[in-house]
Jmol script that loads the backbone (N, CA, C; Angstrom):
load data "model"
ATOM      1  N   UNK A   1       0.987  -1.205  -0.001  1.00  0.00           N
ATOM      2  CA  UNK A   1       0.047   0.153   0.367  1.00  0.00           C
ATOM      3  C   UNK A   1       0.981   1.145  -0.033  1.00  0.00           C
ATOM      4  N   UNK A   2       0.832   2.303  -0.928  1.00  0.00           N
ATOM      5  CA  UNK A   2       1.173   3.485  -0.907  1.00  0.00           C
ATOM      6  C   UNK A   2       0.230   4.560  -1.299  1.00  0.00           C
ATOM      7  N   UNK A   3       0.513   5.352  -0.937  1.00  0.00           N
ATOM      8  CA  UNK A   3      -0.206   6.714  -1.102  1.00  0.00           C
ATOM      9  C   UNK A   3       0.333   8.087  -0.555  1.00  0.00           C
ATOM     10  N   UNK A   4      -0.266   8.813  -1.324  1.00  0.00           N
ATOM     11  CA  UNK A   4       0.877  10.278  -0.996  1.00  0.00           C
ATOM     12  C   UNK A   4       0.621  11.003   0.381  1.00  0.00           C
ATOM     13  N   UNK A   5       1.935  11.328   0.818  1.00  0.00           N
ATOM     14  CA  UNK A   5       1.758  12.201   1.943  1.00  0.00           C
ATOM     15  C   UNK A   5       1.369  13.275   1.989  1.00  0.00           C
ATOM     16  N   UNK A   6       0.926  13.448   3.671  1.00  0.00           N
ATOM     17  CA  UNK A   6      -0.014  15.016   3.780  1.00  0.00           C
ATOM     18  C   UNK A   6       0.712  15.690   4.751  1.00  0.00           C
ATOM     19  N   UNK A   7       1.282  16.842   4.336  1.00  0.00           N
ATOM     20  CA  UNK A   7       1.569  17.962   5.300  1.00  0.00           C
ATOM     21  C   UNK A   7       1.150  18.200   6.642  1.00  0.00           C
ATOM     22  N   UNK A   8       1.738  19.235   7.649  1.00  0.00           N
ATOM     23  CA  UNK A   8       1.081  18.966   8.983  1.00  0.00           C
ATOM     24  C   UNK A   8      -0.551  20.154   8.763  1.00  0.00           C
ATOM     25  N   UNK A   9      -0.493  20.383   7.380  1.00  0.00           N
ATOM     26  CA  UNK A   9      -1.925  20.984   7.231  1.00  0.00           C
ATOM     27  C   UNK A   9      -3.066  20.326   6.716  1.00  0.00           C
ATOM     28  N   UNK A  10      -2.401  19.044   5.986  1.00  0.00           N
ATOM     29  CA  UNK A  10      -3.128  18.031   5.396  1.00  0.00           C
ATOM     30  C   UNK A  10      -3.553  18.292   4.374  1.00  0.00           C
ATOM     31  N   UNK A  11      -2.211  18.862   3.778  1.00  0.00           N
ATOM     32  CA  UNK A  11      -2.317  19.047   2.032  1.00  0.00           C
ATOM     33  C   UNK A  11      -1.365  18.197   1.412  1.00  0.00           C
ATOM     34  N   UNK A  12      -1.754  17.305   0.088  1.00  0.00           N
ATOM     35  CA  UNK A  12      -0.349  16.754  -0.445  1.00  0.00           C
ATOM     36  C   UNK A  12       0.796  17.083  -0.636  1.00  0.00           C
ATOM     37  N   UNK A  13       1.963  16.283  -0.231  1.00  0.00           N
ATOM     38  CA  UNK A  13       3.473  16.820  -0.197  1.00  0.00           C
ATOM     39  C   UNK A  13       3.700  16.468  -1.651  1.00  0.00           C
ATOM     40  N   UNK A  14       4.126  17.361  -2.017  1.00  0.00           N
ATOM     41  CA  UNK A  14       4.689  17.612  -4.092  1.00  0.00           C
ATOM     42  C   UNK A  14       6.726  17.792  -4.050  1.00  0.00           C
ATOM     43  N   UNK A  15       7.204  17.540  -4.615  1.00  0.00           N
ATOM     44  CA  UNK A  15       8.559  17.749  -5.009  1.00  0.00           C
ATOM     45  C   UNK A  15       9.190  17.206  -4.732  1.00  0.00           C
ATOM     46  N   UNK A  16       9.256  16.075  -3.443  1.00  0.00           N
ATOM     47  CA  UNK A  16      10.369  15.368  -2.706  1.00  0.00           C
ATOM     48  C   UNK A  16      10.289  13.823  -3.075  1.00  0.00           C
ATOM     49  N   UNK A  17      10.154  13.309  -4.355  1.00  0.00           N
ATOM     50  CA  UNK A  17      10.539  12.281  -4.667  1.00  0.00           C
ATOM     51  C   UNK A  17       9.594  11.332  -3.891  1.00  0.00           C
ATOM     52  N   UNK A  18      10.503  10.051  -3.580  1.00  0.00           N
ATOM     53  CA  UNK A  18       9.986   9.086  -3.138  1.00  0.00           C
ATOM     54  C   UNK A  18       9.248   9.405  -1.282  1.00  0.00           C
ATOM     55  N   UNK A  19       9.869  10.465  -0.920  1.00  0.00           N
ATOM     56  CA  UNK A  19       9.403  11.202   0.193  1.00  0.00           C
ATOM     57  C   UNK A  19       8.218  11.934   0.369  1.00  0.00           C
ATOM     58  N   UNK A  20       7.713  12.172  -0.924  1.00  0.00           N
ATOM     59  CA  UNK A  20       6.084  12.513  -0.985  1.00  0.00           C
ATOM     60  C   UNK A  20       5.325  11.409  -0.611  1.00  0.00           C
ATOM     61  N   UNK A  21       5.806  10.124  -0.419  1.00  0.00           N
ATOM     62  CA  UNK A  21       4.505   9.151  -0.213  1.00  0.00           C
ATOM     63  C   UNK A  21       4.710   8.398   1.132  1.00  0.00           C
ATOM     64  N   UNK A  22       4.027   7.838   1.592  1.00  0.00           N
ATOM     65  CA  UNK A  22       3.989   6.626   2.860  1.00  0.00           C
ATOM     66  C   UNK A  22       3.611   5.544   2.447  1.00  0.00           C
ATOM     67  N   UNK A  23       4.073   4.746   3.276  1.00  0.00           N
ATOM     68  CA  UNK A  23       3.687   2.850   2.455  1.00  0.00           C
ATOM     69  C   UNK A  23       3.024   2.361   3.817  1.00  0.00           C
ATOM     70  N   UNK A  24       2.616   0.968   3.235  1.00  0.00           N
ATOM     71  CA  UNK A  24       2.419   0.154   4.823  1.00  0.00           C
ATOM     72  C   UNK A  24       1.434   0.657   5.457  1.00  0.00           C
ATOM     73  N   UNK A  25       1.857   0.511   7.006  1.00  0.00           N
ATOM     74  CA  UNK A  25       1.102   0.800   8.189  1.00  0.00           C
ATOM     75  C   UNK A  25       1.041   2.700   7.842  1.00  0.00           C
ATOM     76  N   UNK A  26       2.072   3.390   7.823  1.00  0.00           N
ATOM     77  CA  UNK A  26       1.544   4.703   7.918  1.00  0.00           C
ATOM     78  C   UNK A  26       0.525   5.050   6.552  1.00  0.00           C
ATOM     79  N   UNK A  27       0.842   4.438   5.374  1.00  0.00           N
ATOM     80  CA  UNK A  27      -0.491   4.854   4.442  1.00  0.00           C
ATOM     81  C   UNK A  27      -1.782   4.471   4.843  1.00  0.00           C
ATOM     82  N   UNK A  28      -1.718   3.341   5.516  1.00  0.00           N
ATOM     83  CA  UNK A  28      -3.217   2.578   5.944  1.00  0.00           C
ATOM     84  C   UNK A  28      -3.442   3.931   7.337  1.00  0.00           C
ATOM     85  N   UNK A  29      -2.551   4.188   7.794  1.00  0.00           N
ATOM     86  CA  UNK A  29      -3.044   4.862   8.964  1.00  0.00           C
ATOM     87  C   UNK A  29      -3.735   6.232   8.432  1.00  0.00           C
ATOM     88  N   UNK A  30      -2.725   6.929   7.515  1.00  0.00           N
ATOM     89  CA  UNK A  30      -3.135   8.290   6.510  1.00  0.00           C
ATOM     90  C   UNK A  30      -4.476   7.982   6.519  1.00  0.00           C
ATOM     91  N   UNK A  31      -4.860   7.151   5.694  1.00  0.00           N
ATOM     92  CA  UNK A  31      -6.230   6.972   4.923  1.00  0.00           C
ATOM     93  C   UNK A  31      -7.406   6.701   6.036  1.00  0.00           C
ATOM     94  N   UNK A  32      -7.347   6.152   6.978  1.00  0.00           N
ATOM     95  CA  UNK A  32      -8.107   6.186   7.904  1.00  0.00           C
ATOM     96  C   UNK A  32      -8.606   7.853   8.548  1.00  0.00           C
ATOM     97  N   UNK A  33      -7.328   8.264   8.825  1.00  0.00           N
ATOM     98  CA  UNK A  33      -7.714   9.524   9.692  1.00  0.00           C
ATOM     99  C   UNK A  33      -8.221  10.642   8.310  1.00  0.00           C
ATOM    100  N   UNK A  34      -7.885  10.257   7.258  1.00  0.00           N
ATOM    101  CA  UNK A  34      -8.570  10.940   6.079  1.00  0.00           C
ATOM    102  C   UNK A  34      -9.761  10.976   5.838  1.00  0.00           C
ATOM    103  N   UNK A  35     -10.339   9.490   5.878  1.00  0.00           N
ATOM    104  CA  UNK A  35     -11.859   9.164   5.895  1.00  0.00           C
ATOM    105  C   UNK A  35     -12.518   9.104   7.342  1.00  0.00           C
ATOM    106  N   UNK A  36     -11.591   9.638   8.552  1.00  0.00           N
ATOM    107  CA  UNK A  36     -12.640  10.505   9.782  1.00  0.00           C
ATOM    108  C   UNK A  36     -12.600  11.695   9.641  1.00  0.00           C
ATOM    109  N   UNK A  37     -11.939  12.488   9.362  1.00  0.00           N
ATOM    110  CA  UNK A  37     -12.212  13.761   8.620  1.00  0.00           C
ATOM    111  C   UNK A  37     -13.056  14.413   7.704  1.00  0.00           C
ATOM    112  N   UNK A  38     -13.430  13.487   7.099  1.00  0.00           N
ATOM    113  CA  UNK A  38     -14.403  13.708   6.006  1.00  0.00           C
ATOM    114  C   UNK A  38     -15.967  13.796   6.486  1.00  0.00           C
ATOM    115  N   UNK A  39     -16.449  15.069   6.534  1.00  0.00           N
ATOM    116  CA  UNK A  39     -17.946  14.798   6.953  1.00  0.00           C
ATOM    117  C   UNK A  39     -19.012  14.632   5.861  1.00  0.00           C
ATOM    118  N   UNK A  40     -19.735  13.809   6.277  1.00  0.00           N
ATOM    119  CA  UNK A  40     -20.908  13.426   5.455  1.00  0.00           C
ATOM    120  C   UNK A  40     -21.788  14.998   4.907  1.00  0.00           C
ATOM    121  N   UNK A  41     -21.479  14.156   3.278  1.00  0.00           N
ATOM    122  CA  UNK A  41     -22.437  15.238   2.371  1.00  0.00           C
ATOM    123  C   UNK A  41     -21.333  16.806   1.965  1.00  0.00           C
ATOM    124  N   UNK A  42     -20.465  16.394   2.407  1.00  0.00           N
ATOM    125  CA  UNK A  42     -19.131  17.720   2.120  1.00  0.00           C
ATOM    126  C   UNK A  42     -18.371  17.408   0.670  1.00  0.00           C
ATOM    127  N   UNK A  43     -18.428  16.295   0.165  1.00  0.00           N
ATOM    128  CA  UNK A  43     -17.917  16.010  -1.282  1.00  0.00           C
ATOM    129  C   UNK A  43     -18.849  15.710  -2.215  1.00  0.00           C
ATOM    130  N   UNK A  44     -18.873  16.611  -2.864  1.00  0.00           N
ATOM    131  CA  UNK A  44     -19.940  16.318  -4.073  1.00  0.00           C
ATOM    132  C   UNK A  44     -20.117  15.448  -4.995  1.00  0.00           C
ATOM    133  N   UNK A  45     -19.195  14.590  -5.068  1.00  0.00           N
ATOM    134  CA  UNK A  45     -19.504  13.602  -5.752  1.00  0.00           C
ATOM    135  C   UNK A  45     -19.491  12.024  -4.809  1.00  0.00           C
ATOM    136  N   UNK A  46     -19.482  12.416  -3.653  1.00  0.00           N
ATOM    137  CA  UNK A  46     -19.578  11.040  -2.611  1.00  0.00           C
ATOM    138  C   UNK A  46     -20.160  11.949  -1.551  1.00  0.00           C
ATOM    139  N   UNK A  47     -21.506  12.353  -1.323  1.00  0.00           N
ATOM    140  CA  UNK A  47     -22.183  13.117  -0.504  1.00  0.00           C
ATOM    141  C   UNK A  47     -22.578  11.911   0.551  1.00  0.00           C
ATOM    142  N   UNK A  48     -22.613  10.719   0.583  1.00  0.00           N
ATOM    143  CA  UNK A  48     -22.972  10.166   1.495  1.00  0.00           C
ATOM    144  C   UNK A  48     -21.519   9.502   2.235  1.00  0.00           C
ATOM    145  N   UNK A  49     -20.684   9.667   1.802  1.00  0.00           N
ATOM    146  CA  UNK A  49     -19.639   9.514   2.396  1.00  0.00           C
ATOM    147  C   UNK A  49     -19.396  10.050   3.449  1.00  0.00           C
ATOM    148  N   UNK A  50     -18.076   9.651   4.485  1.00  0.00           N
ATOM    149  CA  UNK A  50     -18.018  10.607   5.952  1.00  0.00           C
ATOM    150  C   UNK A  50     -18.906  10.157   6.822  1.00  0.00           C
ATOM    151  N   UNK A  51     -18.525  10.937   8.240  1.00  0.00           N
ATOM    152  CA  UNK A  51     -19.058  10.611   9.421  1.00  0.00           C
ATOM    153  C   UNK A  51     -20.346  12.009   9.112  1.00  0.00           C
ATOM    154  N   UNK A  52     -21.129  11.849  10.126  1.00  0.00           N
ATOM    155  CA  UNK A  52     -22.611  13.044   9.912  1.00  0.00           C
ATOM    156  C   UNK A  52     -22.095  13.600  11.334  1.00  0.00           C
ATOM    157  N   UNK A  53     -21.113  14.537  11.266  1.00  0.00           N
ATOM    158  CA  UNK A  53     -20.424  15.236  12.443  1.00  0.00           C
ATOM    159  C   UNK A  53     -21.545  16.240  12.780  1.00  0.00           C
ATOM    160  N   UNK A  54     -22.519  17.072  11.734  1.00  0.00           N
ATOM    161  CA  UNK A  54     -23.572  17.967  11.814  1.00  0.00           C
ATOM    162  C   UNK A  54     -24.370  17.668  12.403  1.00  0.00           C
ATOM    163  N   UNK A  55     -24.779  16.090  12.661  1.00  0.00           N
ATOM    164  CA  UNK A  55     -25.833  15.649  13.534  1.00  0.00           C
ATOM    165  C   UNK A  55     -25.894  14.955  14.982  1.00  0.00           C
ATOM    166  N   UNK A  56     -24.164  14.772  14.882  1.00  0.00           N
ATOM    167  CA  UNK A  56     -23.877  13.848  16.073  1.00  0.00           C
ATOM    168  C   UNK A  56     -22.756  14.667  16.959  1.00  0.00           C
ATOM    169  N   UNK A  57     -22.639  15.798  16.731  1.00  0.00           N
ATOM    170  CA  UNK A  57     -21.763  16.766  17.734  1.00  0.00           C
ATOM    171  C   UNK A  57     -23.158  17.464  18.653  1.00  0.00           C
ATOM    172  N   UNK A  58     -23.287  16.581  19.194  1.00  0.00           N
ATOM    173  CA  UNK A  58     -24.263  17.518  20.079  1.00  0.00           C
ATOM    174  C   UNK A  58     -24.742  16.166  21.021  1.00  0.00           C
ATOM    175  N   UNK A  59     -25.259  17.159  22.060  1.00  0.00           N
ATOM    176  CA  UNK A  59     -25.779  16.291  23.448  1.00  0.00           C
ATOM    177  C   UNK A  59     -26.658  15.020  23.312  1.00  0.00           C
ATOM    178  N   UNK A  60     -26.457  14.139  23.720  1.00  0.00           N
ATOM    179  CA  UNK A  60     -27.226  12.633  23.303  1.00  0.00           C
ATOM    180  C   UNK A  60     -27.009  12.212  22.214  1.00  0.00           C
ATOM    181  N   UNK A  61     -26.407  12.339  21.207  1.00  0.00           N
ATOM    182  CA  UNK A  61     -25.850  11.980  20.180  1.00  0.00           C
ATOM    183  C   UNK A  61     -24.567  11.093  20.273  1.00  0.00           C
ATOM    184  N   UNK A  62     -23.913  10.790  21.427  1.00  0.00           N
ATOM    185  CA  UNK A  62     -22.843   9.929  21.270  1.00  0.00           C
ATOM    186  C   UNK A  62     -22.420   8.488  20.870  1.00  0.00           C
ATOM    187  N   UNK A  63     -23.474   8.134  21.383  1.00  0.00           N
ATOM    188  CA  UNK A  63     -23.336   6.494  21.112  1.00  0.00           C
ATOM    189  C   UNK A  63     -23.639   6.505  19.636  1.00  0.00           C
ATOM    190  N   UNK A  64     -24.424   7.503  18.436  1.00  0.00           N
ATOM    191  CA  UNK A  64     -24.709   7.260  17.475  1.00  0.00           C
ATOM    192  C   UNK A  64     -23.386   8.096  16.449  1.00  0.00           C
ATOM    193  N   UNK A  65     -22.852   8.651  17.490  1.00  0.00           N
ATOM    194  CA  UNK A  65     -21.215   9.149  16.742  1.00  0.00           C
ATOM    195  C   UNK A  65     -20.102   8.332  16.831  1.00  0.00           C
ATOM    196  N   UNK A  66     -20.394   7.379  17.881  1.00  0.00           N
ATOM    197  CA  UNK A  66     -19.086   6.183  18.002  1.00  0.00           C
ATOM    198  C   UNK A  66     -19.571   5.406  16.732  1.00  0.00           C
ATOM    199  N   UNK A  67     -20.682   4.810  16.882  1.00  0.00           N
ATOM    200  CA  UNK A  67     -20.592   4.074  15.562  1.00  0.00           C
ATOM    201  C   UNK A  67     -20.846   4.446  14.391  1.00  0.00           C
ATOM    202  N   UNK A  68     -21.020   5.739  14.023  1.00  0.00           N
ATOM    203  CA  UNK A  68     -20.562   5.908  12.871  1.00  0.00           C
ATOM    204  C   UNK A  68     -19.181   6.072  12.365  1.00  0.00           C
ATOM    205  N   UNK A  69     -18.003   6.511  13.433  1.00  0.00           N
ATOM    206  CA  UNK A  69     -16.960   6.404  13.627  1.00  0.00           C
ATOM    207  C   UNK A  69     -16.454   4.985  12.859  1.00  0.00           C
ATOM    208  N   UNK A  70     -16.846   4.401  14.097  1.00  0.00           N
ATOM    209  CA  UNK A  70     -16.436   2.567  13.921  1.00  0.00           C
ATOM    210  C   UNK A  70     -16.700   2.473  12.592  1.00  0.00           C
ATOM    211  N   UNK A  71     -17.865   2.739  11.856  1.00  0.00           N
ATOM    212  CA  UNK A  71     -17.974   2.149  10.833  1.00  0.00           C
ATOM    213  C   UNK A  71     -17.317   2.622   9.645  1.00  0.00           C
ATOM    214  N   UNK A  72     -16.807   4.084  10.200  1.00  0.00           N
ATOM    215  CA  UNK A  72     -15.775   4.406   8.683  1.00  0.00           C
ATOM    216  C   UNK A  72     -14.244   3.537   8.784  1.00  0.00           C
ATOM    217  N   UNK A  73     -14.152   3.578  10.331  1.00  0.00           N
ATOM    218  CA  UNK A  73     -12.622   2.619  10.742  1.00  0.00           C
ATOM    219  C   UNK A  73     -13.041   1.429   9.903  1.00  0.00           C
ATOM    220  N   UNK A  74     -13.832   0.430  10.163  1.00  0.00           N
ATOM    221  CA  UNK A  74     -14.121  -0.915   9.478  1.00  0.00           C
ATOM    222  C   UNK A  74     -14.108  -0.899   7.812  1.00  0.00           C
ATOM    223  N   UNK A  75     -14.665   0.148   7.351  1.00  0.00           N
ATOM    224  CA  UNK A  75     -14.495   0.043   5.992  1.00  0.00           C
ATOM    225  C   UNK A  75     -13.658   0.393   5.361  1.00  0.00           C
ATOM    226  N   UNK A  76     -12.365   0.763   5.920  1.00  0.00           N
ATOM    227  CA  UNK A  76     -11.530   1.411   5.422  1.00  0.00           C
ATOM    228  C   UNK A  76     -10.376   0.040   5.113  1.00  0.00           C
ATOM    229  N   UNK A  77     -10.209  -0.174   3.418  1.00  0.00           N
ATOM    230  CA  UNK A  77      -9.604  -0.871   3.461  1.00  0.00           C
ATOM    231  C   UNK A  77      -8.416  -1.830   3.803  1.00  0.00           C
ATOM    232  N   UNK A  78      -7.884  -2.661   4.181  1.00  0.00           N
ATOM    233  CA  UNK A  78      -6.872  -3.232   4.726  1.00  0.00           C
ATOM    234  C   UNK A  78      -7.134  -3.341   6.879  1.00  0.00           C
ATOM    235  N   UNK A  79      -8.413  -2.835   7.368  1.00  0.00           N
ATOM    236  CA  UNK A  79      -8.579  -2.889   8.286  1.00  0.00           C
ATOM    237  C   UNK A  79      -9.249  -4.099   8.466  1.00  0.00           C
ATOM    238  N   UNK A  80      -8.851  -4.891  10.021  1.00  0.00           N
ATOM    239  CA  UNK A  80      -9.612  -6.013  10.445  1.00  0.00           C
ATOM    240  C   UNK A  80     -10.476  -5.433  11.520  1.00  0.00           C
ATOM    241  N   UNK A  81      -9.952  -5.605  12.233  1.00  0.00           N
ATOM    242  CA  UNK A  81     -11.001  -5.012  13.564  1.00  0.00           C
ATOM    243  C   UNK A  81     -10.360  -3.827  14.179  1.00  0.00           C
ATOM    244  N   UNK A  82     -11.424  -3.507  14.864  1.00  0.00           N
ATOM    245  CA  UNK A  82     -11.267  -2.602  16.338  1.00  0.00           C
ATOM    246  C   UNK A  82     -10.712  -2.922  17.678  1.00  0.00           C
ATOM    247  N   UNK A  83      -9.416  -2.644  17.953  1.00  0.00           N
ATOM    248  CA  UNK A  83      -8.926  -3.605  19.293  1.00  0.00           C
ATOM    249  C   UNK A  83      -9.341  -2.695  20.328  1.00  0.00           C
ATOM    250  N   UNK A  84      -9.057  -1.248  20.513  1.00  0.00           N
ATOM    251  CA  UNK A  84      -9.789  -0.827  21.291  1.00  0.00           C
ATOM    252  C   UNK A  84     -10.348   0.858  21.015  1.00  0.00           C
ATOM    253  N   UNK A  85     -11.437   1.270  21.404  1.00  0.00           N
ATOM    254  CA  UNK A  85     -11.877   2.645  21.038  1.00  0.00           C
ATOM    255  C   UNK A  85     -12.525   3.563  22.423  1.00  0.00           C
ATOM    256  N   UNK A  86     -12.206   4.247  21.959  1.00  0.00           N
ATOM    257  CA  UNK A  86     -12.766   5.386  23.490  1.00  0.00           C
ATOM    258  C   UNK A  86     -12.735   6.807  22.483  1.00  0.00           C
ATOM    259  N   UNK A  87     -13.665   7.271  23.008  1.00  0.00           N
ATOM    260  CA  UNK A  87     -14.073   8.494  22.459  1.00  0.00           C
ATOM    261  C   UNK A  87     -14.454  10.285  23.208  1.00  0.00           C
ATOM    262  N   UNK A  88     -13.966  11.105  23.251  1.00  0.00           N
ATOM    263  CA  UNK A  88     -14.675  12.095  23.726  1.00  0.00           C
ATOM    264  C   UNK A  88     -15.316  13.248  23.031  1.00  0.00           C
ATOM    265  N   UNK A  89     -16.540  13.450  23.749  1.00  0.00           N
ATOM    266  CA  UNK A  89     -17.799  14.045  23.035  1.00  0.00           C
ATOM    267  C   UNK A  89     -17.031  15.947  23.613  1.00  0.00           C
ATOM    268  N   UNK A  90     -17.098  16.374  23.169  1.00  0.00           N
ATOM    269  CA  UNK A  90     -17.114  18.342  23.611  1.00  0.00           C
ATOM    270  C   UNK A  90     -18.200  18.901  22.865  1.00  0.00           C
ATOM    271  N   UNK A  91     -19.231  18.612  23.527  1.00  0.00           N
ATOM    272  CA  UNK A  91     -20.490  19.834  22.967  1.00  0.00           C
ATOM    273  C   UNK A  91     -20.503  21.430  22.893  1.00  0.00           C
ATOM    274  N   UNK A  92     -19.519  21.720  23.506  1.00  0.00           N
ATOM    275  CA  UNK A  92     -19.358  23.223  23.606  1.00  0.00           C
ATOM    276  C   UNK A  92     -18.431  23.989  22.666  1.00  0.00           C
ATOM    277  N   UNK A  93     -17.250  22.934  22.266  1.00  0.00           N
ATOM    278  CA  UNK A  93     -16.226  23.398  20.994  1.00  0.00           C
ATOM    279  C   UNK A  93     -16.616  22.379  20.040  1.00  0.00           C
ATOM    280  N   UNK A  94     -17.872  21.800  19.824  1.00  0.00           N
ATOM    281  CA  UNK A  94     -18.388  20.679  18.744  1.00  0.00           C
ATOM    282  C   UNK A  94     -17.085  20.178  17.706  1.00  0.00           C
ATOM    283  N   UNK A  95     -16.561  19.580  18.779  1.00  0.00           N
ATOM    284  CA  UNK A  95     -15.536  18.525  18.483  1.00  0.00           C
ATOM    285  C   UNK A  95     -15.509  16.898  18.993  1.00  0.00           C
ATOM    286  N   UNK A  96     -14.750  15.981  18.903  1.00  0.00           N
ATOM    287  CA  UNK A  96     -14.685  14.319  19.110  1.00  0.00           C
ATOM    288  C   UNK A  96     -12.851  14.252  18.859  1.00  0.00           C
ATOM    289  N   UNK A  97     -12.442  13.705  20.065  1.00  0.00           N
ATOM    290  CA  UNK A  97     -11.435  13.463  20.359  1.00  0.00           C
ATOM    291  C   UNK A  97     -11.375  11.620  20.734  1.00  0.00           C
ATOM    292  N   UNK A  98     -10.438  11.188  19.514  1.00  0.00           N
ATOM    293  CA  UNK A  98     -11.171   9.496  19.488  1.00  0.00           C
ATOM    294  C   UNK A  98      -9.248   8.974  19.530  1.00  0.00           C
ATOM    295  N   UNK A  99      -9.594   8.103  20.169  1.00  0.00           N
ATOM    296  CA  UNK A  99      -8.114   7.164  20.783  1.00  0.00           C
ATOM    297  C   UNK A  99      -8.783   5.929  20.717  1.00  0.00           C
ATOM    298  N   UNK A 100      -8.174   5.147  19.484  1.00  0.00           N
ATOM    299  CA  UNK A 100      -8.463   3.482  19.131  1.00  0.00           C
ATOM    300  C   UNK A 100      -6.815   3.174  19.070  1.00  0.00           C
ATOM    301  N   UNK A 101      -7.042   1.532  18.911  1.00  0.00           N
ATOM    302  CA  UNK A 101      -6.396   0.402  18.219  1.00  0.00           C
ATOM    303  C   UNK A 101      -7.129  -0.067  17.303  1.00  0.00           C
ATOM    304  N   UNK A 102      -6.408  -0.012  16.195  1.00  0.00           N
ATOM    305  CA  UNK A 102      -6.838  -0.761  15.051  1.00  0.00           C
ATOM    306  C   UNK A 102      -5.884  -1.627  14.573  1.00  0.00           C
ATOM    307  N   UNK A 103      -6.106  -3.007  14.561  1.00  0.00           N
ATOM    308  CA  UNK A 103      -5.547  -4.163  14.067  1.00  0.00           C
ATOM    309  C   UNK A 103      -5.903  -4.208  12.365  1.00  0.00           C
ATOM    310  N   UNK A 104      -4.739  -4.248  12.081  1.00  0.00           N
ATOM    311  CA  UNK A 104      -4.896  -3.712  10.185  1.00  0.00           C
ATOM    312  C   UNK A 104      -3.946  -5.149  10.193  1.00  0.00           C
ATOM    313  N   UNK A 105      -3.994  -5.219   8.555  1.00  0.00           N
ATOM    314  CA  UNK A 105      -3.042  -6.087   7.862  1.00  0.00           C
ATOM    315  C   UNK A 105      -1.335  -6.185   7.951  1.00  0.00           C
ATOM    316  N   UNK A 106      -1.285  -4.955   8.295  1.00  0.00           N
ATOM    317  CA  UNK A 106       0.043  -4.690   9.025  1.00  0.00           C
ATOM    318  C   UNK A 106       0.195  -4.505  10.000  1.00  0.00           C
ATOM    319  N   UNK A 107      -0.543  -4.966  11.021  1.00  0.00           N
ATOM    320  CA  UNK A 107      -0.008  -5.379  12.347  1.00  0.00           C
ATOM    321  C   UNK A 107      -1.114  -4.303  13.184  1.00  0.00           C
ATOM    322  N   UNK A 108      -0.835  -3.539  14.300  1.00  0.00           N
ATOM    323  CA  UNK A 108      -1.835  -2.418  15.589  1.00  0.00           C
ATOM    324  C   UNK A 108      -1.417  -1.518  14.586  1.00  0.00           C
ATOM    325  N   UNK A 109      -2.363  -0.491  14.583  1.00  0.00           N
ATOM    326  CA  UNK A 109      -2.118   0.653  14.426  1.00  0.00           C
ATOM    327  C   UNK A 109      -2.793   1.753  15.717  1.00  0.00           C
ATOM    328  N   UNK A 110      -2.151   2.839  16.022  1.00  0.00           N
ATOM    329  CA  UNK A 110      -2.929   3.565  17.268  1.00  0.00           C
ATOM    330  C   UNK A 110      -3.320   4.843  16.445  1.00  0.00           C
ATOM    331  N   UNK A 111      -4.443   5.033  17.327  1.00  0.00           N
ATOM    332  CA  UNK A 111      -4.552   6.436  16.488  1.00  0.00           C
ATOM    333  C   UNK A 111      -5.286   7.434  17.535  1.00  0.00           C
ATOM    334  N   UNK A 112      -4.556   8.786  17.192  1.00  0.00           N
ATOM    335  CA  UNK A 112      -5.659   9.752  18.290  1.00  0.00           C
ATOM    336  C   UNK A 112      -5.676  10.910  17.379  1.00  0.00           C
ATOM    337  N   UNK A 113      -7.049  11.371  17.328  1.00  0.00           N
ATOM    338  CA  UNK A 113      -7.174  12.411  16.640  1.00  0.00           C
ATOM    339  C   UNK A 113      -8.562  13.347  17.092  1.00  0.00           C
ATOM    340  N   UNK A 114      -8.413  14.562  17.105  1.00  0.00           N
ATOM    341  CA  UNK A 114      -9.752  15.608  17.243  1.00  0.00           C
ATOM    342  C   UNK A 114     -10.016  16.179  16.390  1.00  0.00           C
ATOM    343  N   UNK A 115     -11.457  15.935  16.031  1.00  0.00           N
ATOM    344  CA  UNK A 115     -11.901  16.343  14.963  1.00  0.00           C
ATOM    345  C   UNK A 115     -13.195  17.113  15.091  1.00  0.00           C
TER     346      UNK A 115
END
end "model"
wireframe off; spacefill off
backbone 0.3
color backbone group
């Protein structure tokens, strides 16, 4: 597995030859995080893809948010199962912090992301 690397701003890295790519475990981790950052309805050619953050970043919706996040992780190519999962919903800031361990075709991948 190989994919274009992203910089700190989430933009494609260009002009560095092979250093502009990530492979195997790092590529899979980047794919998962990229999919988690996608808001449902945000992409004109894939309006049903992504997490429904607009409806789930609210009081009383954490269970649905967690299910949606897990669905996105498990539907990522190369992911076999979620080993551990924990999320913290901040309704004031309207964000969620995700901490999980995902078992993949390359072994365990640790994820920590605030979206």
